[in-house]
ChimeraX commands (.cxc) that place a marker at each C-alpha (Angstrom):
marker #1 position -8.03,5.96,3.09 radius 0.5
marker #1 position -4.85,4.20,4.20 radius 0.5
marker #1 position -6.71,0.94,4.85 radius 0.5
marker #1 position -8.37,1.15,1.45 radius 0.5
marker #1 position -5.06,1.55,-0.37 radius 0.5
marker #1 position -3.49,-1.26,1.65 radius 0.5
marker #1 position -6.33,-3.60,0.64 radius 0.5
marker #1 position -6.12,-2.51,-2.99 radius 0.5
marker #1 position -2.38,-3.22,-3.01 radius 0.5
marker #1 position -2.87,-6.57,-1.31 radius 0.5
marker #1 position -5.46,-7.54,-3.93 radius 0.5
marker #1 position -3.25,-6.44,-6.81 radius 0.5
marker #1 position -5.59,-3.66,-7.90 radius 0.5
marker #1 position -3.09,-0.87,-7.19 radius 0.5
marker #1 position 0.67,-0.59,-6.89 radius 0.5
marker #1 position 2.46,1.40,-4.21 radius 0.5
marker #1 position 3.47,3.91,-6.86 radius 0.5
marker #1 position -0.23,4.64,-7.46 radius 0.5
marker #1 position -0.78,5.68,-3.84 radius 0.5
marker #1 position -1.06,9.48,-3.46 radius 0.5
marker #1 position 2.18,10.95,-2.19 radius 0.5
marker #1 position 0.61,12.31,0.99 radius 0.5
marker #1 position -0.51,8.78,1.98 radius 0.5
marker #1 position 2.57,6.80,0.97 radius 0.5
marker #1 position 4.30,6.92,4.35 radius 0.5
marker #1 position 1.24,5.69,6.23 radius 0.5
marker #1 position 0.53,2.99,3.63 radius 0.5
marker #1 position 4.16,1.84,3.71 radius 0.5
marker #1 position 4.06,1.64,7.51 radius 0.5
marker #1 position 0.88,-0.44,7.40 radius 0.5
marker #1 position 2.32,-2.78,4.78 radius 0.5
marker #1 position 5.45,-3.17,6.92 radius 0.5
marker #1 position 3.32,-4.09,9.92 radius 0.5
marker #1 position 1.63,-6.77,7.83 radius 0.5
marker #1 position 5.00,-8.10,6.68 radius 0.5
marker #1 position 4.42,-7.00,3.09 radius 0.5
marker #1 position 6.65,-5.02,0.79 radius 0.5
marker #1 position 5.69,-1.93,-1.17 radius 0.5
marker #1 position 5.97,-3.98,-4.37 radius 0.5
marker #1 position 2.98,-6.18,-3.49 radius 0.5
marker #1 position 0.60,-6.40,-6.44 radius 0.5
marker #1 position 3.04,-4.71,-8.77 radius 0.5
marker link #1:1,2 radius 0.2
marker link #1:2,3 radius 0.2
marker link #1:3,4 radius 0.2
marker link #1:4,5 radius 0.2
marker link #1:5,6 radius 0.2
marker link #1:6,7 radius 0.2
marker link #1:7,8 radius 0.2
marker link #1:8,9 radius 0.2
marker link #1:9,10 radius 0.2
marker link #1:10,11 radius 0.2
marker link #1:11,12 radius 0.2
marker link #1:12,13 radius 0.2
marker link #1:13,14 radius 0.2
marker link #1:14,15 radius 0.2
marker link #1:15,16 radius 0.2
marker link #1:16,17 radius 0.2
marker link #1:17,18 radius 0.2
marker link #1:18,19 radius 0.2
marker link #1:19,20 radius 0.2
marker link #1:20,21 radius 0.2
marker link #1:21,22 radius 0.2
marker link #1:22,23 radius 0.2
marker link #1:23,24 radius 0.2
marker link #1:24,25 radius 0.2
marker link #1:25,26 radius 0.2
marker link #1:26,27 radius 0.2
marker link #1:27,28 radius 0.2
marker link #1:28,29 radius 0.2
marker link #1:29,30 radius 0.2
marker link #1:30,31 radius 0.2
marker link #1:31,32 radius 0.2
marker link #1:32,33 radius 0.2
marker link #1:33,34 radius 0.2
marker link #1:34,35 radius 0.2
marker link #1:35,36 radius 0.2
marker link #1:36,37 radius 0.2
marker link #1:37,38 radius 0.2
marker link #1:38,39 radius 0.2
marker link #1:39,40 radius 0.2
marker link #1:40,41 radius 0.2
marker link #1:41,42 radius 0.2
view
């Protein structure tokens, strides 16, 4: 699920705030690894 949310954020279809709370840490870590901020797409 983390990869799905990362791709949705990258494509502007979701914002970080829309990620379920239990996945936010993992999604944030993945975005950090990609050099992206949690505001991508928002």
